[in-house]
PDB file of N, CA, C and O in Angstrom, chain B, residues numbered from 101:
ATOM      1  N   MET B 101      -9.998 -26.650 -39.347  1.00  0.00           N
ATOM      2  CA  MET B 101      -9.755 -26.288 -37.827  1.00  0.00           C
ATOM      3  C   MET B 101     -10.949 -26.026 -37.214  1.00  0.00           C
ATOM      4  O   MET B 101     -11.963 -25.652 -37.802  1.00  0.00           O
ATOM      5  N   ASP B 102     -10.814 -26.271 -35.720  1.00  0.00           N
ATOM      6  CA  ASP B 102     -12.143 -26.268 -35.102  1.00  0.00           C
ATOM      7  C   ASP B 102     -12.203 -25.011 -34.299  1.00  0.00           C
ATOM      8  O   ASP B 102     -13.156 -24.853 -33.535  1.00  0.00           O
ATOM      9  N   GLY B 103     -11.285 -24.117 -34.401  1.00  0.00           N
ATOM     10  CA  GLY B 103     -11.164 -22.883 -33.702  1.00  0.00           C
ATOM     11  C   GLY B 103     -10.459 -22.899 -32.444  1.00  0.00           C
ATOM     12  O   GLY B 103     -10.410 -21.863 -31.781  1.00  0.00           O
ATOM     13  N   SER B 104      -9.866 -24.043 -32.011  1.00  0.00           N
ATOM     14  CA  SER B 104      -9.310 -24.114 -30.808  1.00  0.00           C
ATOM     15  C   SER B 104      -7.952 -23.131 -30.736  1.00  0.00           C
ATOM     16  O   SER B 104      -7.626 -22.542 -29.705  1.00  0.00           O
ATOM     17  N   GLY B 105      -7.285 -23.057 -31.878  1.00  0.00           N
ATOM     18  CA  GLY B 105      -6.247 -22.121 -31.928  1.00  0.00           C
ATOM     19  C   GLY B 105      -6.591 -20.752 -31.557  1.00  0.00           C
ATOM     20  O   GLY B 105      -5.979 -20.077 -30.729  1.00  0.00           O
ATOM     21  N   GLU B 106      -7.519 -20.423 -32.166  1.00  0.00           N
ATOM     22  CA  GLU B 106      -8.028 -18.926 -31.766  1.00  0.00           C
ATOM     23  C   GLU B 106      -8.333 -18.749 -30.261  1.00  0.00           C
ATOM     24  O   GLU B 106      -8.091 -17.692 -29.679  1.00  0.00           O
ATOM     25  N   ASP B 107      -8.880 -19.837 -29.652  1.00  0.00           N
ATOM     26  CA  ASP B 107      -9.126 -19.702 -28.102  1.00  0.00           C
ATOM     27  C   ASP B 107      -7.728 -19.637 -27.338  1.00  0.00           C
ATOM     28  O   ASP B 107      -7.549 -18.917 -26.356  1.00  0.00           O
ATOM     29  N   ARG B 108      -6.864 -20.374 -27.834  1.00  0.00           N
ATOM     30  CA  ARG B 108      -5.569 -20.367 -27.074  1.00  0.00           C
ATOM     31  C   ARG B 108      -4.969 -19.109 -27.212  1.00  0.00           C
ATOM     32  O   ARG B 108      -4.339 -18.643 -26.262  1.00  0.00           O
ATOM     33  N   LYS B 109      -5.088 -18.440 -28.367  1.00  0.00           N
ATOM     34  CA  LYS B 109      -4.405 -17.032 -28.587  1.00  0.00           C
ATOM     35  C   LYS B 109      -5.107 -16.016 -27.741  1.00  0.00           C
ATOM     36  O   LYS B 109      -4.443 -15.131 -27.200  1.00  0.00           O
ATOM     37  N   ASP B 110      -6.322 -16.079 -27.600  1.00  0.00           N
ATOM     38  CA  ASP B 110      -7.077 -15.154 -26.738  1.00  0.00           C
ATOM     39  C   ASP B 110      -6.627 -15.346 -25.439  1.00  0.00           C
ATOM     40  O   ASP B 110      -6.299 -14.363 -24.774  1.00  0.00           O
ATOM     41  N   LYS B 111      -6.553 -16.644 -24.907  1.00  0.00           N
ATOM     42  CA  LYS B 111      -6.086 -16.989 -23.521  1.00  0.00           C
ATOM     43  C   LYS B 111      -4.719 -16.410 -23.312  1.00  0.00           C
ATOM     44  O   LYS B 111      -4.570 -15.765 -22.275  1.00  0.00           O
ATOM     45  N   THR B 112      -3.786 -16.521 -24.052  1.00  0.00           N
ATOM     46  CA  THR B 112      -2.473 -16.263 -24.050  1.00  0.00           C
ATOM     47  C   THR B 112      -2.478 -14.688 -23.797  1.00  0.00           C
ATOM     48  O   THR B 112      -1.840 -14.198 -22.866  1.00  0.00           O
ATOM     49  N   PHE B 113      -3.228 -13.933 -24.673  1.00  0.00           N
ATOM     50  CA  PHE B 113      -3.121 -12.476 -24.730  1.00  0.00           C
ATOM     51  C   PHE B 113      -3.828 -11.896 -23.297  1.00  0.00           C
ATOM     52  O   PHE B 113      -3.419 -10.881 -22.734  1.00  0.00           O
ATOM     53  N   LYS B 114      -4.840 -12.632 -22.861  1.00  0.00           N
ATOM     54  CA  LYS B 114      -5.432 -12.376 -21.390  1.00  0.00           C
ATOM     55  C   LYS B 114      -4.437 -12.539 -20.417  1.00  0.00           C
ATOM     56  O   LYS B 114      -4.340 -11.648 -19.574  1.00  0.00           O
ATOM     57  N   GLU B 115      -3.657 -13.525 -20.362  1.00  0.00           N
ATOM     58  CA  GLU B 115      -2.688 -14.007 -19.355  1.00  0.00           C
ATOM     59  C   GLU B 115      -1.703 -12.985 -19.361  1.00  0.00           C
ATOM     60  O   GLU B 115      -1.349 -12.509 -18.282  1.00  0.00           O
ATOM     61  N   GLY B 116      -1.155 -12.536 -20.546  1.00  0.00           N
ATOM     62  CA  GLY B 116      -0.047 -11.579 -20.549  1.00  0.00           C
ATOM     63  C   GLY B 116      -0.459 -10.221 -20.060  1.00  0.00           C
ATOM     64  O   GLY B 116       0.341  -9.502 -19.461  1.00  0.00           O
ATOM     65  N   LYS B 117      -1.762  -9.841 -20.322  1.00  0.00           N
ATOM     66  CA  LYS B 117      -2.137  -8.607 -19.665  1.00  0.00           C
ATOM     67  C   LYS B 117      -2.277  -8.694 -18.247  1.00  0.00           C
ATOM     68  O   LYS B 117      -1.979  -7.716 -17.563  1.00  0.00           O
ATOM     69  N   SER B 118      -2.679  -9.707 -17.741  1.00  0.00           N
ATOM     70  CA  SER B 118      -2.852 -10.092 -16.306  1.00  0.00           C
ATOM     71  C   SER B 118      -1.707  -9.989 -15.607  1.00  0.00           C
ATOM     72  O   SER B 118      -1.662  -9.452 -14.500  1.00  0.00           O
ATOM     73  N   ASP B 119      -0.548 -10.570 -16.290  1.00  0.00           N
ATOM     74  CA  ASP B 119       0.780 -10.719 -15.539  1.00  0.00           C
ATOM     75  C   ASP B 119       1.305  -9.226 -15.403  1.00  0.00           C
ATOM     76  O   ASP B 119       1.967  -8.917 -14.412  1.00  0.00           O
ATOM     77  N   LYS B 120       1.017  -8.314 -16.380  1.00  0.00           N
ATOM     78  CA  LYS B 120       1.436  -7.016 -16.519  1.00  0.00           C
ATOM     79  C   LYS B 120       0.828  -6.262 -15.322  1.00  0.00           C
ATOM     80  O   LYS B 120       1.465  -5.558 -14.539  1.00  0.00           O
ATOM     81  N   ARG B 121      -0.595  -6.528 -15.287  1.00  0.00           N
ATOM     82  CA  ARG B 121      -1.361  -5.785 -14.126  1.00  0.00           C
ATOM     83  C   ARG B 121      -0.801  -6.192 -12.857  1.00  0.00           C
ATOM     84  O   ARG B 121      -0.660  -5.333 -11.988  1.00  0.00           O
ATOM     85  N   MET B 122      -0.452  -7.425 -12.629  1.00  0.00           N
ATOM     86  CA  MET B 122       0.107  -7.954 -11.376  1.00  0.00           C
ATOM     87  C   MET B 122       1.450  -7.143 -11.064  1.00  0.00           C
ATOM     88  O   MET B 122       1.618  -6.564  -9.991  1.00  0.00           O
ATOM     89  N   GLY B 123       2.307  -7.152 -12.003  1.00  0.00           N
ATOM     90  CA  GLY B 123       3.633  -6.520 -11.919  1.00  0.00           C
ATOM     91  C   GLY B 123       3.374  -5.120 -11.448  1.00  0.00           C
ATOM     92  O   GLY B 123       4.047  -4.651 -10.531  1.00  0.00           O
ATOM     93  N   MET B 124       2.471  -4.467 -12.010  1.00  0.00           N
ATOM     94  CA  MET B 124       2.270  -2.980 -11.717  1.00  0.00           C
ATOM     95  C   MET B 124       1.755  -2.884 -10.337  1.00  0.00           C
ATOM     96  O   MET B 124       2.210  -2.027  -9.579  1.00  0.00           O
ATOM     97  N   ARG B 125       0.813  -3.727  -9.952  1.00  0.00           N
ATOM     98  CA  ARG B 125       0.431  -3.592  -8.457  1.00  0.00           C
ATOM     99  C   ARG B 125       1.425  -3.956  -7.511  1.00  0.00           C
ATOM    100  O   ARG B 125       1.393  -3.450  -6.389  1.00  0.00           O
ATOM    101  N   ALA B 126       2.383  -4.847  -7.857  1.00  0.00           N
ATOM    102  CA  ALA B 126       3.503  -5.275  -7.153  1.00  0.00           C
ATOM    103  C   ALA B 126       4.323  -4.013  -6.913  1.00  0.00           C
ATOM    104  O   ALA B 126       4.646  -3.621  -5.792  1.00  0.00           O
ATOM    105  N   LEU B 127       4.630  -3.413  -8.056  1.00  0.00           N
ATOM    106  CA  LEU B 127       5.640  -2.140  -8.009  1.00  0.00           C
ATOM    107  C   LEU B 127       5.011  -0.962  -7.262  1.00  0.00           C
ATOM    108  O   LEU B 127       5.686  -0.162  -6.615  1.00  0.00           O
ATOM    109  N   SER B 128       3.641  -0.896  -7.390  1.00  0.00           N
ATOM    110  CA  SER B 128       3.094   0.305  -6.645  1.00  0.00           C
ATOM    111  C   SER B 128       3.075   0.092  -5.180  1.00  0.00           C
ATOM    112  O   SER B 128       3.266   1.021  -4.395  1.00  0.00           O
ATOM    113  N   GLY B 129       2.818  -1.262  -4.768  1.00  0.00           N
ATOM    114  CA  GLY B 129       2.765  -1.581  -3.394  1.00  0.00           C
ATOM    115  C   GLY B 129       4.109  -1.472  -2.870  1.00  0.00           C
ATOM    116  O   GLY B 129       4.220  -1.032  -1.726  1.00  0.00           O
ATOM    117  N   ALA B 130       5.256  -1.831  -3.578  1.00  0.00           N
ATOM    118  CA  ALA B 130       6.520  -1.694  -3.075  1.00  0.00           C
ATOM    119  C   ALA B 130       6.970  -0.096  -2.957  1.00  0.00           C
ATOM    120  O   ALA B 130       7.636   0.317  -2.008  1.00  0.00           O
ATOM    121  N   LEU B 131       6.599   0.589  -3.848  1.00  0.00           N
ATOM    122  CA  LEU B 131       6.751   2.064  -3.804  1.00  0.00           C
ATOM    123  C   LEU B 131       6.118   2.698  -2.675  1.00  0.00           C
ATOM    124  O   LEU B 131       6.701   3.553  -2.009  1.00  0.00           O
ATOM    125  N   LEU B 132       4.901   2.294  -2.428  1.00  0.00           N
ATOM    126  CA  LEU B 132       4.238   2.743  -1.113  1.00  0.00           C
ATOM    127  C   LEU B 132       4.768   2.362   0.098  1.00  0.00           C
ATOM    128  O   LEU B 132       4.792   3.126   1.063  1.00  0.00           O
ATOM    129  N   LEU B 133       5.219   1.171   0.122  1.00  0.00           N
ATOM    130  CA  LEU B 133       5.865   0.779   1.255  1.00  0.00           C
ATOM    131  C   LEU B 133       7.179   1.536   1.700  1.00  0.00           C
ATOM    132  O   LEU B 133       7.377   1.894   2.861  1.00  0.00           O
ATOM    133  N   ILE B 134       8.025   1.732   0.689  1.00  0.00           N
ATOM    134  CA  ILE B 134       9.290   2.592   0.780  1.00  0.00           C
ATOM    135  C   ILE B 134       8.803   3.867   1.262  1.00  0.00           C
ATOM    136  O   ILE B 134       9.148   4.277   2.371  1.00  0.00           O
ATOM    137  N   LEU B 135       7.920   4.615   0.408  1.00  0.00           N
ATOM    138  CA  LEU B 135       7.477   5.855   0.806  1.00  0.00           C
ATOM    139  C   LEU B 135       7.009   5.917   2.427  1.00  0.00           C
ATOM    140  O   LEU B 135       7.343   6.833   3.178  1.00  0.00           O
ATOM    141  N   SER B 136       6.282   4.920   2.771  1.00  0.00           N
ATOM    142  CA  SER B 136       5.789   4.988   4.187  1.00  0.00           C
ATOM    143  C   SER B 136       7.014   4.870   5.141  1.00  0.00           C
ATOM    144  O   SER B 136       7.154   5.678   6.059  1.00  0.00           O
ATOM    145  N   ILE B 137       7.848   3.920   4.934  1.00  0.00           N
ATOM    146  CA  ILE B 137       8.941   3.836   5.818  1.00  0.00           C
ATOM    147  C   ILE B 137       9.799   5.134   5.805  1.00  0.00           C
ATOM    148  O   ILE B 137      10.275   5.515   6.874  1.00  0.00           O
ATOM    149  N   GLY B 138      10.019   5.815   4.699  1.00  0.00           N
ATOM    150  CA  GLY B 138      10.766   7.048   4.513  1.00  0.00           C
ATOM    151  C   GLY B 138      10.101   8.122   5.442  1.00  0.00           C
ATOM    152  O   GLY B 138      10.727   8.834   6.228  1.00  0.00           O
ATOM    153  N   MET B 139       8.764   8.140   5.247  1.00  0.00           N
ATOM    154  CA  MET B 139       7.949   9.155   6.152  1.00  0.00           C
ATOM    155  C   MET B 139       8.045   9.011   7.668  1.00  0.00           C
ATOM    156  O   MET B 139       8.144   9.949   8.458  1.00  0.00           O
ATOM    157  N   ILE B 140       8.002   7.750   7.961  1.00  0.00           N
ATOM    158  CA  ILE B 140       8.106   7.416   9.489  1.00  0.00           C
ATOM    159  C   ILE B 140       9.418   7.716  10.030  1.00  0.00           C
ATOM    160  O   ILE B 140       9.536   8.223  11.146  1.00  0.00           O
ATOM    161  N   ALA B 141      10.559   7.384   9.182  1.00  0.00           N
ATOM    162  CA  ALA B 141      11.898   7.643   9.595  1.00  0.00           C
ATOM    163  C   ALA B 141      11.968   9.180   9.601  1.00  0.00           C
ATOM    164  O   ALA B 141      12.672   9.619  10.510  1.00  0.00           O
ATOM    165  N   PHE B 142      11.459  10.010   8.880  1.00  0.00           N
ATOM    166  CA  PHE B 142      11.504  11.438   8.737  1.00  0.00           C
ATOM    167  C   PHE B 142      10.894  11.925  10.053  1.00  0.00           C
ATOM    168  O   PHE B 142      11.461  12.790  10.721  1.00  0.00           O
ATOM    169  N   GLY B 143       9.859  11.427  10.382  1.00  0.00           N
ATOM    170  CA  GLY B 143       9.064  11.885  11.614  1.00  0.00           C
ATOM    171  C   GLY B 143       9.817  11.423  12.850  1.00  0.00           C
ATOM    172  O   GLY B 143       9.773  12.167  13.830  1.00  0.00           O
ATOM    173  N   VAL B 144      10.458  10.361  12.922  1.00  0.00           N
ATOM    174  CA  VAL B 144      11.335   9.954  14.090  1.00  0.00           C
ATOM    175  C   VAL B 144      12.442  10.847  14.130  1.00  0.00           C
ATOM    176  O   VAL B 144      12.738  11.325  15.225  1.00  0.00           O
ATOM    177  N   LEU B 145      13.166  11.181  13.031  1.00  0.00           N
ATOM    178  CA  LEU B 145      14.246  11.987  13.140  1.00  0.00           C
ATOM    179  C   LEU B 145      13.969  13.446  13.556  1.00  0.00           C
ATOM    180  O   LEU B 145      14.795  14.156  14.129  1.00  0.00           O
ATOM    181  N   ARG B 146      12.708  13.826  13.207  1.00  0.00           N
ATOM    182  CA  ARG B 146      12.215  15.230  13.784  1.00  0.00           C
ATOM    183  C   ARG B 146      11.729  15.177  15.102  1.00  0.00           C
ATOM    184  O   ARG B 146      11.238  16.174  15.633  1.00  0.00           O
ATOM    185  N   GLU B 147      11.838  13.947  15.747  1.00  0.00           N
ATOM    186  CA  GLU B 147      11.390  13.736  17.074  1.00  0.00           C
ATOM    187  C   GLU B 147       9.781  13.971  17.284  1.00  0.00           C
ATOM    188  O   GLU B 147       9.333  14.388  18.353  1.00  0.00           O
ATOM    189  N   GLU B 148       9.023  13.684  16.243  1.00  0.00           N
ATOM    190  CA  GLU B 148       7.635  13.856  16.294  1.00  0.00           C
ATOM    191  C   GLU B 148       6.941  12.855  17.116  1.00  0.00           C
ATOM    192  O   GLU B 148       5.773  13.089  17.427  1.00  0.00           O
ATOM    193  N   THR B 149       7.589  11.613  17.566  1.00  0.00           N
ATOM    194  CA  THR B 149       6.896  10.689  18.114  1.00  0.00           C
ATOM    195  C   THR B 149       6.470  11.135  19.452  1.00  0.00           C
ATOM    196  O   THR B 149       5.445  10.599  19.872  1.00  0.00           O
ATOM    197  N   THR B 150       7.063  12.035  20.236  1.00  0.00           N
ATOM    198  CA  THR B 150       6.661  12.506  21.566  1.00  0.00           C
ATOM    199  C   THR B 150       5.384  13.381  21.435  1.00  0.00           C
ATOM    200  O   THR B 150       4.465  13.349  22.253  1.00  0.00           O
ATOM    201  N   GLU B 151       5.412  14.112  20.406  1.00  0.00           N
ATOM    202  CA  GLU B 151       4.078  14.957  20.117  1.00  0.00           C
ATOM    203  C   GLU B 151       2.928  14.241  19.655  1.00  0.00           C
ATOM    204  O   GLU B 151       1.793  14.601  19.967  1.00  0.00           O
ATOM    205  N   VAL B 152       3.169  13.197  18.891  1.00  0.00           N
ATOM    206  CA  VAL B 152       2.091  12.126  18.529  1.00  0.00           C
ATOM    207  C   VAL B 152       1.513  11.355  19.674  1.00  0.00           C
ATOM    208  O   VAL B 152       0.323  11.049  19.748  1.00  0.00           O
ATOM    209  N   PHE B 153       2.484  11.040  20.617  1.00  0.00           N
ATOM    210  CA  PHE B 153       2.032  10.334  21.809  1.00  0.00           C
ATOM    211  C   PHE B 153       1.119  11.154  22.769  1.00  0.00           C
ATOM    212  O   PHE B 153       0.095  10.759  23.328  1.00  0.00           O
ATOM    213  N   ARG B 154       1.733  12.431  22.842  1.00  0.00           N
ATOM    214  CA  ARG B 154       1.172  13.387  23.657  1.00  0.00           C
ATOM    215  C   ARG B 154      -0.331  13.539  23.264  1.00  0.00           C
ATOM    216  O   ARG B 154      -1.226  13.422  24.101  1.00  0.00           O
ATOM    217  N   LYS B 155      -0.548  13.792  22.018  1.00  0.00           N
ATOM    218  CA  LYS B 155      -1.836  14.126  21.422  1.00  0.00           C
ATOM    219  C   LYS B 155      -2.728  12.878  21.428  1.00  0.00           C
ATOM    220  O   LYS B 155      -3.949  13.040  21.414  1.00  0.00           O
ATOM    221  N   ALA B 156      -2.150  11.520  21.450  1.00  0.00           N
ATOM    222  CA  ALA B 156      -2.891  10.247  21.518  1.00  0.00           C
ATOM    223  C   ALA B 156      -3.533  10.259  23.032  1.00  0.00           C
ATOM    224  O   ALA B 156      -4.730  10.078  23.260  1.00  0.00           O
ATOM    225  N   VAL B 157      -2.617  10.483  23.933  1.00  0.00           N
ATOM    226  CA  VAL B 157      -3.114  10.476  25.379  1.00  0.00           C
ATOM    227  C   VAL B 157      -4.104  11.438  25.550  1.00  0.00           C
ATOM    228  O   VAL B 157      -5.175  11.093  26.049  1.00  0.00           O
ATOM    229  N   GLN B 158      -3.888  12.754  25.167  1.00  0.00           N
ATOM    230  CA  GLN B 158      -5.062  13.699  25.367  1.00  0.00           C
ATOM    231  C   GLN B 158      -6.420  13.130  24.740  1.00  0.00           C
ATOM    232  O   GLN B 158      -7.486  13.107  25.355  1.00  0.00           O
ATOM    233  N   ILE B 159      -6.263  12.748  23.644  1.00  0.00           N
ATOM    234  CA  ILE B 159      -7.526  12.203  22.976  1.00  0.00           C
ATOM    235  C   ILE B 159      -8.207  11.105  23.782  1.00  0.00           C
ATOM    236  O   ILE B 159      -9.422  11.098  23.980  1.00  0.00           O
ATOM    237  N   CYS B 160      -7.425  10.240  24.207  1.00  0.00           N
ATOM    238  CA  CYS B 160      -7.932   9.095  25.036  1.00  0.00           C
ATOM    239  C   CYS B 160      -8.533   9.648  26.500  1.00  0.00           C
ATOM    240  O   CYS B 160      -9.528   9.151  27.027  1.00  0.00           O
ATOM    241  N   LEU B 161      -7.901  10.564  26.969  1.00  0.00           N
ATOM    242  CA  LEU B 161      -8.411  11.167  28.252  1.00  0.00           C
ATOM    243  C   LEU B 161      -9.703  11.878  27.935  1.00  0.00           C
ATOM    244  O   LEU B 161     -10.585  11.825  28.793  1.00  0.00           O
ATOM    245  N   GLU B 162      -9.931  12.537  26.817  1.00  0.00           N
ATOM    246  CA  GLU B 162     -11.042  13.238  26.669  1.00  0.00           C
ATOM    247  C   GLU B 162     -12.176  12.138  26.272  1.00  0.00           C
ATOM    248  O   GLU B 162     -13.364  12.399  26.460  1.00  0.00           O
ATOM    249  N   CYS B 163     -11.796  11.012  25.767  1.00  0.00           N
ATOM    250  CA  CYS B 163     -12.810   9.980  25.330  1.00  0.00           C
ATOM    251  C   CYS B 163     -13.559   9.479  26.670  1.00  0.00           C
ATOM    252  O   CYS B 163     -14.765   9.246  26.744  1.00  0.00           O
ATOM    253  N   ILE B 164     -12.703   9.369  27.619  1.00  0.00           N
ATOM    254  CA  ILE B 164     -13.198   8.698  28.919  1.00  0.00           C
ATOM    255  C   ILE B 164     -13.749   9.929  29.899  1.00  0.00           C
ATOM    256  O   ILE B 164     -14.340   9.667  30.947  1.00  0.00           O
ATOM    257  N   GLY B 165     -13.539  11.085  29.529  1.00  0.00           N
ATOM    258  CA  GLY B 165     -14.188  12.141  30.232  1.00  0.00           C
ATOM    259  C   GLY B 165     -13.252  12.893  31.297  1.00  0.00           C
ATOM    260  O   GLY B 165     -13.725  13.602  32.185  1.00  0.00           O
ATOM    261  N   LEU B 166     -12.029  12.694  31.143  1.00  0.00           N
ATOM    262  CA  LEU B 166     -11.016  13.227  32.148  1.00  0.00           C
ATOM    263  C   LEU B 166     -10.114  14.373  31.745  1.00  0.00           C
ATOM    264  O   LEU B 166      -9.331  14.890  32.543  1.00  0.00           O
ATOM    265  N   GLY B 167     -10.257  14.793  30.368  1.00  0.00           N
ATOM    266  CA  GLY B 167      -9.523  15.697  29.676  1.00  0.00           C
ATOM    267  C   GLY B 167     -10.171  16.785  29.449  1.00  0.00           C
ATOM    268  O   GLY B 167      -9.636  17.704  28.829  1.00  0.00           O
TER     269      GLY B 167
END
């Protein structure tokens, strides 16, 4: 044997590890997306949007020297 079987075995092992890592990244990304959507919905239900908008306007007015 010329060792090509060993190279194939190493490649298969590395590909499997990479696939698992990609799956974990996809799962963590999906969980972060779901958590973000949930937090935004929670803020909207508590009517925080008007408070955030008011603070944003105040900051913008301070930046241009009117606030």
